KOLTOR-476246 format. One record per residue: y, x negated, z negated of N, C-alpha, C, CB in turn; residue in three letters. Coordinates in Angstrom, 3 decimals, always signed. Glycine has a CB too. Layout:
REM residues N
+----------+----------+----------+----------+----------+----------+----------+----------+----------+----------+----------+----------+-----+
:      n.v :      n.u :      n.w :     ca.v :     ca.u :     ca.w :      c.v :      c.u :      c.w :     cb.v :     cb.u :     cb.w : res :
+----------+----------+----------+----------+----------+----------+----------+----------+----------+----------+----------+----------+-----+
:        Y :        X :        Z :        Y :        X :        Z :        Y :        X :        Z :        Y :        X :        Z : ALA :
...
+----------+----------+----------+----------+----------+----------+----------+----------+----------+----------+----------+----------+-----+
***
This chain:
REM residues 68
+----------+----------+----------+----------+----------+----------+----------+----------+----------+----------+----------+----------+-----+
:      n.v :      n.u :      n.w :     ca.v :     ca.u :     ca.w :      c.v :      c.u :      c.w :     cb.v :     cb.u :     cb.w : res :
+----------+----------+----------+----------+----------+----------+----------+----------+----------+----------+----------+----------+-----+
:  -13.765 :  +46.128 :  +38.693 :  -14.671 :  +45.699 :  +37.644 :  -15.953 :  +45.171 :  +38.275 :  -14.972 :  +46.857 :  +36.665 : MET :
:  -16.521 :  +44.194 :  +37.627 :  -17.755 :  +43.608 :  +38.138 :  -18.971 :  +44.384 :  +37.631 :  -17.857 :  +42.130 :  +37.728 : SER :
:  -20.116 :  +44.208 :  +38.289 :  -21.341 :  +44.877 :  +37.818 :  -21.709 :  +44.511 :  +36.377 :  -22.499 :  +44.528 :  +38.734 : PRO :
:  -21.367 :  +43.307 :  +35.959 :  -21.651 :  +42.888 :  +34.590 :  -20.872 :  +43.740 :  +33.588 :  -21.310 :  +41.403 :  +34.403 : THR :
:  -19.634 :  +44.065 :  +33.933 :  -18.823 :  +44.918 :  +33.055 :  -19.423 :  +46.315 :  +32.942 :  -17.380 :  +45.008 :  +33.576 : ASN :
:  -19.906 :  +46.849 :  +34.053 :  -20.517 :  +48.171 :  +34.033 :  -21.831 :  +48.157 :  +33.258 :  -20.750 :  +48.669 :  +35.459 : PHE :
:  -22.570 :  +47.066 :  +33.353 :  -23.822 :  +46.946 :  +32.594 :  -23.503 :  +46.917 :  +31.097 :  -24.614 :  +45.661 :  +33.015 : LYS :
:  -22.466 :  +46.196 :  +30.705 :  -22.056 :  +46.163 :  +29.299 :  -21.584 :  +47.517 :  +28.814 :  -20.961 :  +45.143 :  +29.095 : GLY :
:  -20.840 :  +48.210 :  +29.657 :  -20.374 :  +49.549 :  +29.311 :  -21.554 :  +50.512 :  +29.168 :  -19.390 :  +50.066 :  +30.375 : LEU :
:  -22.563 :  +50.338 :  +30.004 :  -23.777 :  +51.138 :  +29.901 :  -24.459 :  +50.927 :  +28.558 :  -24.737 :  +50.798 :  +31.038 : SER :
:  -24.537 :  +49.688 :  +28.127 :  -25.159 :  +49.374 :  +26.841 :  -24.364 :  +49.975 :  +25.686 :  -25.280 :  +47.855 :  +26.662 : THR :
:  -23.047 :  +49.888 :  +25.762 :  -22.198 :  +50.458 :  +24.711 :  -22.396 :  +51.969 :  +24.624 :  -20.713 :  +50.129 :  +24.975 : VAL :
:  -22.441 :  +52.642 :  +25.751 :  -22.652 :  +54.096 :  +25.752 :  -24.032 :  +54.461 :  +25.210 :  -22.486 :  +54.657 :  +27.169 : CYS :
:  -25.043 :  +53.652 :  +25.528 :  -26.392 :  +53.900 :  +25.043 :  -26.441 :  +53.799 :  +23.518 :  -27.381 :  +52.912 :  +25.679 : PHE :
:  -25.822 :  +52.769 :  +22.974 :  -25.775 :  +52.599 :  +21.516 :  -24.956 :  +53.718 :  +20.879 :  -25.178 :  +51.220 :  +21.144 : ILE :
:  -23.867 :  +54.103 :  +21.518 :  -23.030 :  +55.185 :  +20.991 :  -23.801 :  +56.503 :  +20.931 :  -21.771 :  +55.352 :  +21.852 : ALA :
:  -24.707 :  +56.726 :  +21.876 :  -25.533 :  +57.934 :  +21.850 :  -26.402 :  +57.987 :  +20.610 :  -26.405 :  +58.008 :  +23.092 : GLY :
:  -27.055 :  +56.874 :  +20.285 :  -27.879 :  +56.847 :  +19.083 :  -27.038 :  +56.928 :  +17.813 :  -28.725 :  +55.590 :  +19.061 : PHE :
:  -25.885 :  +56.285 :  +17.813 :  -24.997 :  +56.371 :  +16.653 :  -24.495 :  +57.799 :  +16.444 :  -23.810 :  +55.417 :  +16.819 : LEU :
:  -24.288 :  +58.520 :  +17.531 :  -23.865 :  +59.907 :  +17.434 :  -24.938 :  +60.761 :  +16.766 :  -23.537 :  +60.458 :  +18.818 : SER :
:  -26.191 :  +60.505 :  +17.097 :  -27.291 :  +61.243 :  +16.468 :  -27.347 :  +60.934 :  +14.977 :  -28.640 :  +60.894 :  +17.139 : ILE :
:  -27.260 :  +59.654 :  +14.634 :  -27.293 :  +59.273 :  +13.221 :  -26.092 :  +59.821 :  +12.455 :  -27.340 :  +57.756 :  +13.090 : LEU :
:  -24.919 :  +59.781 :  +13.069 :  -23.716 :  +60.316 :  +12.420 :  -23.835 :  +61.822 :  +12.201 :  -22.468 :  +60.004 :  +13.262 : ALA :
:  -24.422 :  +62.506 :  +13.161 :  -24.612 :  +63.943 :  +13.043 :  -25.497 :  +64.287 :  +11.845 :  -25.221 :  +64.502 :  +14.325 : SER :
:  -26.582 :  +63.545 :  +11.696 :  -27.488 :  +63.779 :  +10.564 :  -26.790 :  +63.447 :   +9.251 :  -28.777 :  +62.938 :  +10.711 : ILE :
:  -26.048 :  +62.348 :   +9.224 :  -25.343 :  +61.954 :   +7.998 :  -24.292 :  +62.987 :   +7.613 :  -24.685 :  +60.579 :   +8.175 : ALA :
:  -23.550 :  +63.476 :   +8.583 :  -22.530 :  +64.498 :   +8.296 :  -23.189 :  +65.750 :   +7.746 :  -21.713 :  +64.839 :   +9.566 : ILE :
:  -24.267 :  +66.164 :   +8.356 :  -24.955 :  +67.369 :   +7.921 :  -25.502 :  +67.220 :   +6.501 :  -26.084 :  +67.703 :   +8.884 : TRP :
:  -25.995 :  +66.016 :   +6.166 :  -26.607 :  +65.822 :   +4.850 :  -25.596 :  +65.580 :   +3.732 :  -27.560 :  +64.671 :   +4.908 : MET :
:  -24.526 :  +64.825 :   +4.008 :  -23.672 :  +64.345 :   +2.935 :  -22.347 :  +65.081 :   +2.766 :  -23.396 :  +62.930 :   +3.153 : TYR :
:  -21.976 :  +65.924 :   +3.681 :  -20.679 :  +66.602 :   +3.564 :  -20.829 :  +68.096 :   +3.342 :  -19.847 :  +66.358 :   +4.805 : PHE :
:  -21.834 :  +68.486 :   +2.579 :  -22.088 :  +69.905 :   +2.307 :  -21.302 :  +70.442 :   +1.111 :  -23.562 :  +70.118 :   +2.070 : LYS :
:  -20.742 :  +69.550 :   +0.299 :  -20.200 :  +69.968 :   -0.993 :  -19.132 :  +71.066 :   -0.919 :  -19.624 :  +68.784 :   -1.679 : HIS :
:  -17.987 :  +70.879 :   -0.272 :  -16.994 :  +71.963 :   -0.341 :  -17.411 :  +73.193 :   +0.473 :  -15.640 :  +71.459 :   +0.156 : PRO :
:  -17.934 :  +72.983 :   +1.673 :  -18.275 :  +74.116 :   +2.534 :  -19.478 :  +73.747 :   +3.400 :  -17.059 :  +74.529 :   +3.423 : ASP :
:  -20.661 :  +74.245 :   +3.082 :  -21.856 :  +73.883 :   +3.842 :  -21.783 :  +74.288 :   +5.314 :  -23.065 :  +74.516 :   +3.211 : PRO :
:  -21.136 :  +75.392 :   +5.608 :  -21.043 :  +75.841 :   +7.004 :  -20.200 :  +74.880 :   +7.832 :  -20.449 :  +77.257 :   +7.077 : ALA :
:  -19.133 :  +74.363 :   +7.247 :  -18.293 :  +73.407 :   +7.968 :  -19.059 :  +72.122 :   +8.268 :  -17.030 :  +73.090 :   +7.158 : HIS :
:  -19.823 :  +71.633 :   +7.301 :  -20.615 :  +70.423 :   +7.505 :  -21.639 :  +70.643 :   +8.617 :  -21.321 :  +70.008 :   +6.196 : ALA :
:  -22.247 :  +71.802 :   +8.639 :  -23.235 :  +72.104 :   +9.675 :  -22.588 :  +72.155 :  +11.056 :  -23.933 :  +73.433 :   +9.372 : GLU :
:  -21.469 :  +72.829 :  +11.172 :  -20.791 :  +72.934 :  +12.470 :  -20.282 :  +71.580 :  +12.949 :  -19.627 :  +73.922 :  +12.382 : ARG :
:  -19.720 :  +70.790 :  +12.042 :  -19.212 :  +69.473 :  +12.427 :  -20.359 :  +68.537 :  +12.805 :  -18.383 :  +68.863 :  +11.285 : PHE :
:  -21.473 :  +68.633 :  +12.101 :  -22.646 :  +67.842 :  +12.450 :  -23.178 :  +68.195 :  +13.835 :  -23.733 :  +68.040 :  +11.413 : GLY :
:  -23.205 :  +69.468 :  +14.159 :  -23.634 :  +69.893 :  +15.500 :  -22.651 :  +69.395 :  +16.551 :  -23.760 :  +71.434 :  +15.574 : ILE :
:  -21.357 :  +69.487 :  +16.258 :  -20.343 :  +69.024 :  +17.204 :  -20.525 :  +67.544 :  +17.527 :  -18.940 :  +69.272 :  +16.643 : PHE :
:  -20.718 :  +66.724 :  +16.503 :  -20.906 :  +65.287 :  +16.716 :  -22.235 :  +65.033 :  +17.435 :  -20.866 :  +64.521 :  +15.364 : VAL :
:  -23.259 :  +65.803 :  +17.112 :  -24.556 :  +65.645 :  +17.763 :  -24.520 :  +65.971 :  +19.242 :  -25.573 :  +66.512 :  +17.089 : GLY :
:  -23.605 :  +66.813 :  +19.650 :  -23.497 :  +67.157 :  +21.069 :  -22.901 :  +66.031 :  +21.905 :  -22.660 :  +68.401 :  +21.233 : LEU :
:  -22.344 :  +65.015 :  +21.275 :  -21.820 :  +63.874 :  +22.019 :  -22.947 :  +63.026 :  +22.591 :  -20.927 :  +63.022 :  +21.123 : TRP :
:  -24.104 :  +63.013 :  +21.929 :  -25.201 :  +62.124 :  +22.318 :  -25.615 :  +62.290 :  +23.783 :  -26.397 :  +62.372 :  +21.426 : ALA :
:  -25.860 :  +63.503 :  +24.287 :  -26.251 :  +63.611 :  +25.701 :  -25.184 :  +63.076 :  +26.653 :  -26.549 :  +65.059 :  +26.046 : PRO :
:  -23.930 :  +63.267 :  +26.307 :  -22.853 :  +62.760 :  +27.151 :  -22.888 :  +61.241 :  +27.223 :  -21.495 :  +63.232 :  +26.628 : THR :
:  -23.076 :  +60.597 :  +26.078 :  -23.155 :  +59.140 :  +26.072 :  -24.368 :  +58.639 :  +26.856 :  -23.211 :  +58.623 :  +24.637 : PHE :
:  -25.502 :  +59.327 :  +26.723 :  -26.703 :  +58.900 :  +27.448 :  -26.537 :  +59.074 :  +28.964 :  -27.926 :  +59.694 :  +26.961 : PHE :
:  -25.903 :  +60.146 :  +29.378 :  -25.652 :  +60.354 :  +30.810 :  -24.683 :  +59.300 :  +31.336 :  -25.091 :  +61.776 :  +31.069 : VAL :
:  -23.622 :  +59.026 :  +30.593 :  -22.676 :  +57.987 :  +31.012 :  -23.363 :  +56.624 :  +31.094 :  -21.484 :  +57.922 :  +30.040 : LEU :
:  -24.234 :  +56.336 :  +30.142 :  -24.976 :  +55.082 :  +30.163 :  -25.808 :  +54.969 :  +31.431 :  -25.873 :  +54.968 :  +28.930 : SER :
:  -26.480 :  +56.039 :  +31.775 :  -27.303 :  +56.059 :  +32.981 :  -26.458 :  +55.862 :  +34.235 :  -28.075 :  +57.372 :  +33.074 : ASN :
:  -25.341 :  +56.543 :  +34.303 :  -24.473 :  +56.436 :  +35.484 :  -23.884 :  +55.032 :  +35.635 :  -23.342 :  +57.464 :  +35.401 : ARG :
:  -23.418 :  +54.455 :  +34.538 :  -22.875 :  +53.099 :  +34.607 :  -23.954 :  +52.097 :  +35.011 :  -22.260 :  +52.700 :  +33.259 : PHE :
:  -25.172 :  +52.306 :  +34.500 :  -26.273 :  +51.400 :  +34.854 :  -26.600 :  +51.522 :  +36.341 :  -27.532 :  +51.707 :  +34.002 : ASP :
:  -26.666 :  +52.729 :  +36.851 :  -26.947 :  +52.928 :  +38.283 :  -25.855 :  +52.321 :  +39.143 :  -27.091 :  +54.421 :  +38.604 : ARG :
:  -24.610 :  +52.484 :  +38.734 :  -23.496 :  +51.925 :  +39.492 :  -23.553 :  +50.401 :  +39.492 :  -22.159 :  +52.405 :  +38.914 : TYR :
:  -23.881 :  +49.828 :  +38.331 :  -23.981 :  +48.372 :  +38.233 :  -25.105 :  +47.859 :  +39.141 :  -24.230 :  +47.940 :  +36.765 : ALA :
:  -26.223 :  +48.563 :  +39.194 :  -27.333 :  +48.143 :  +40.052 :  -26.995 :  +48.290 :  +41.538 :  -28.584 :  +48.954 :  +39.724 : LEU :
:  -26.228 :  +49.298 :  +41.885 :  -25.878 :  +49.499 :  +43.296 :  -24.872 :  +48.457 :  +43.790 :  -25.308 :  +50.904 :  +43.500 : SER :
:  -24.061 :  +47.924 :  +42.876 :  -23.049 :  +46.931 :  +43.251 :  -23.565 :  +45.490 :  +43.161 :  -21.827 :  +47.087 :  +42.364 : LYS :
:  -24.743 :  +45.315 :  +42.561 :  -25.286 :  +43.946 :  +42.393 :  -25.847 :  +43.405 :  +43.695 :  -26.383 :  +43.928 :  +41.317 : ALA :
+----------+----------+----------+----------+----------+----------+----------+----------+----------+----------+----------+----------+-----+
***
């Protein structure tokens, strides 16, 4: 893969991190009806993806810069 591909992958992971945060808040707010505890746990689960995406974004960006 070329450095350009890794830079694009870095951007995708960065956006996915923010989308994970927004999805977590949306799940917590809008899916409380049948079981509030389930909505809370699922919202936390989705919210925990954000740090992983941000770390992957950083790593792909560093790799792209080292290969350029």
